[in-house]
C-alpha positions as CSV (number, residue, x, y, z in Angstrom):
1,M,68.7,135.6,-23.3
2,K,69.7,137.3,-26.1
3,L,71.5,134.5,-28.1
4,K,68.4,132.5,-27.8
5,S,66.4,135.2,-29.2
6,I,68.9,135.3,-32.4
7,L,69.1,131.5,-32.6
8,F,65.3,131.4,-32.8
9,A,64.8,133.8,-35.2
10,W,67.8,132.1,-37.6
11,L,65.7,128.9,-37.1
12,I,62.4,130.5,-38.3
13,A,64.6,132.1,-41.1
14,M,65.9,128.3,-42.3
15,L,62.6,126.8,-42.0
16,L,60.9,129.7,-44.2
17,L,63.8,129.5,-46.6
18,G,63.3,125.5,-46.9
19,C,60.0,125.7,-47.3
20,Q,60.0,128.5,-50.2
21,A,63.0,125.7,-51.8
22,F,60.4,122.8,-51.3
23,G,57.9,124.8,-53.0
24,S,60.0,126.1,-55.9
25,H,59.5,124.5,-59.7
26,T,62.4,124.0,-62.3
27,Y,60.8,124.8,-65.0
28,K,61.8,122.3,-67.9
29,G,60.9,124.6,-71.1
30,A,63.3,127.7,-72.3
31,L,62.2,130.5,-69.3
32,F,61.4,133.9,-70.5
33,D,62.7,136.0,-67.4
34,P,61.2,138.3,-67.3
35,P,57.6,137.1,-69.2
36,M,57.2,138.6,-72.8
37,P,54.3,140.9,-73.3
38,L,52.5,140.0,-76.7
39,S,50.4,142.2,-78.4
40,D,46.6,140.6,-78.9
41,F,45.8,139.4,-82.1
42,Q,42.8,138.1,-83.8
43,L,43.1,135.6,-86.9
44,M,40.6,133.4,-88.8
45,D,40.2,129.3,-87.2
46,A,39.4,126.9,-89.4
47,H,35.6,127.4,-89.1
48,Q,36.2,131.0,-90.4
49,K,35.7,132.6,-86.8
50,P,37.7,135.0,-85.3
51,V,40.3,133.6,-82.3
52,K,42.1,136.4,-80.3
53,L,44.9,135.5,-78.1
54,S,42.5,137.5,-75.4
55,D,40.0,135.1,-75.8
56,F,42.2,133.0,-73.3
57,K,42.3,135.5,-70.1
58,D,43.6,133.6,-66.9
59,D,44.0,130.2,-69.2
60,L,47.2,128.6,-70.7
61,V,48.2,128.6,-74.3
62,L,50.4,126.6,-76.3
63,V,51.2,128.0,-79.7
64,Y,52.9,126.1,-82.6
65,F,53.7,127.6,-85.9
66,G,53.3,124.4,-88.6
67,Y,51.5,123.1,-91.7
68,T,49.5,120.0,-92.5
69,F,52.0,118.9,-95.3
70,C,54.8,119.0,-93.2
71,P,56.3,115.4,-93.1
72,D,57.9,115.4,-89.4
73,A,58.1,118.1,-87.1
74,C,54.1,119.1,-87.2
75,P,52.7,115.8,-86.5
76,L,55.4,114.9,-84.0
77,T,54.8,118.0,-82.0
78,L,51.3,117.8,-81.8
79,L,51.3,114.3,-80.7
80,N,53.5,115.3,-77.9
81,V,51.1,117.9,-76.8
82,R,48.2,115.7,-77.3
83,D,50.1,113.0,-74.9
84,A,51.2,115.9,-72.4
85,L,47.3,116.8,-72.2
86,K,46.3,113.7,-71.1
87,D,44.3,113.2,-68.1
88,L,46.0,116.4,-67.1
89,P,43.8,118.1,-64.2
90,D,42.4,121.5,-65.2
91,R,43.1,120.4,-68.6
92,E,40.1,123.1,-69.7
93,H,42.4,125.9,-69.0
94,V,44.9,125.0,-71.8
95,H,44.3,125.9,-75.4
96,V,46.1,124.4,-78.3
97,L,46.4,126.9,-81.3
98,F,47.9,125.5,-84.5
99,I,48.6,128.3,-86.6
100,S,49.3,127.4,-90.4
101,V,52.1,129.0,-92.3
102,D,50.8,126.9,-95.4
103,H,47.9,129.5,-96.7
104,E,47.5,127.8,-100.3
105,R,47.2,124.0,-99.2
106,D,45.7,124.8,-95.6
107,T,42.2,125.1,-96.6
108,P,39.8,125.5,-93.5
109,E,38.2,121.9,-94.1
110,V,41.7,120.4,-94.6
111,M,42.9,122.2,-91.4
112,T,39.5,121.2,-89.3
113,R,40.5,117.1,-90.4
114,Y,43.9,117.6,-89.3
115,V,43.5,118.8,-85.9
116,N,40.5,116.8,-85.1
117,A,43.1,113.6,-85.9
118,F,45.1,114.7,-82.7
119,D,42.7,116.2,-80.4
120,S,39.3,117.9,-81.6
121,S,40.0,120.7,-78.3
122,F,43.0,122.1,-81.0
123,I,42.4,125.1,-82.8
124,G,43.5,125.3,-86.4
125,I,44.0,128.4,-87.7
126,T,44.7,129.8,-91.3
127,D,44.6,133.2,-91.9
128,N,46.2,135.3,-95.0
129,I,49.9,135.4,-95.1
130,S,50.2,139.1,-93.8
131,A,48.4,138.7,-90.6
132,T,50.0,135.5,-89.9
133,Q,53.6,137.0,-90.2
134,T,52.3,139.7,-88.1
135,V,51.9,136.7,-85.3
136,L,54.9,135.1,-86.9
137,T,57.1,137.9,-85.8
138,S,56.0,138.8,-82.8
139,F,56.8,135.3,-81.3
140,G,60.4,135.8,-83.0
141,A,59.4,132.7,-85.1
142,M,59.7,132.4,-89.3
143,A,58.1,130.3,-92.0
144,Q,59.5,130.3,-95.9
145,K,58.4,128.5,-98.5
146,E,60.8,126.3,-100.4
147,E,60.4,125.0,-103.7
148,V,61.3,121.1,-103.9
149,K,62.2,119.9,-108.1
150,G,61.3,116.4,-109.0
151,S,58.6,116.0,-106.1
152,A,55.0,115.8,-105.6
153,A,55.3,118.1,-103.0
154,S,56.1,120.9,-105.2
155,Y,57.2,122.9,-102.2
156,L,57.9,122.8,-98.8
157,V,57.5,125.3,-95.7
158,S,60.6,126.0,-93.4
159,H,59.5,127.0,-90.3
160,T,60.4,127.4,-86.4
161,T,59.5,124.2,-84.8
162,R,59.4,125.4,-81.4
163,L,56.2,125.1,-79.3
164,Y,55.4,128.4,-77.0
165,L,53.6,128.3,-74.0
166,V,51.5,131.9,-72.8
167,N,50.3,132.5,-69.7
168,G,47.0,133.9,-68.4
169,K,48.8,137.4,-68.7
170,R,49.1,137.2,-72.5
171,E,52.9,136.9,-71.9
172,L,55.6,134.4,-73.6
173,L,56.9,132.5,-70.6
174,L,58.0,129.4,-71.8
175,T,59.6,127.6,-74.9
176,Y,60.3,124.2,-76.0
177,P,62.0,122.9,-78.8
178,F,61.5,120.2,-81.6
179,Q,61.4,116.6,-79.8
180,F,60.5,118.0,-75.9
181,A,59.6,115.2,-73.6
182,T,56.2,115.3,-73.2
183,E,56.9,114.7,-69.3
184,D,58.6,118.1,-69.1
185,L,55.4,119.8,-70.8
186,R,53.3,118.0,-68.6
187,S,55.5,118.8,-65.4
188,D,55.6,122.8,-66.3
189,L,51.7,122.9,-67.0
190,T,50.8,121.1,-63.8
191,Y,52.9,123.6,-62.4
192,L,51.4,126.5,-63.5
193,L,47.8,125.4,-63.2
194,Q,48.2,124.6,-59.6
195,N,49.8,128.2,-59.0
């Protein structure tokens, strides 16, 4: 009788472990474990309205630091994000912040046109260099102006090309490298939105 009880308890334990394993998710982005708390920030968007990270409480926020004159990483990343969000269930709970690191060229008008070319829900942010630098540092990101001699561009901006995913508790949870797979971001977002 005692052996039957032990076997029954073992069987229940194995079933519970199996259910947990079945319901688990392997993140495709680089995971912060534990998630990294972020300070709230306030930057001006392309319509000269303040945007705070705390404005998106309980929602997911994708943050990317770039600039509209960027020849490759920025447009390709925003295209990947757009494609990952296409027809995503609960899409309204995912917000995209494109934070400019080029304050000379990224005027509010330029920024508005740029983000709208990808998705009208993307939020373009263009604020002064000091305010932006504080936010860059909090994410562990960087941006640096580099003169380009003999070019019509005059200068480019070297910058971190990672995409950052912030959870609904204002914590940095995942990052994605340049040229991440659209399906990977979509998979992680789907899981987080359902859980």
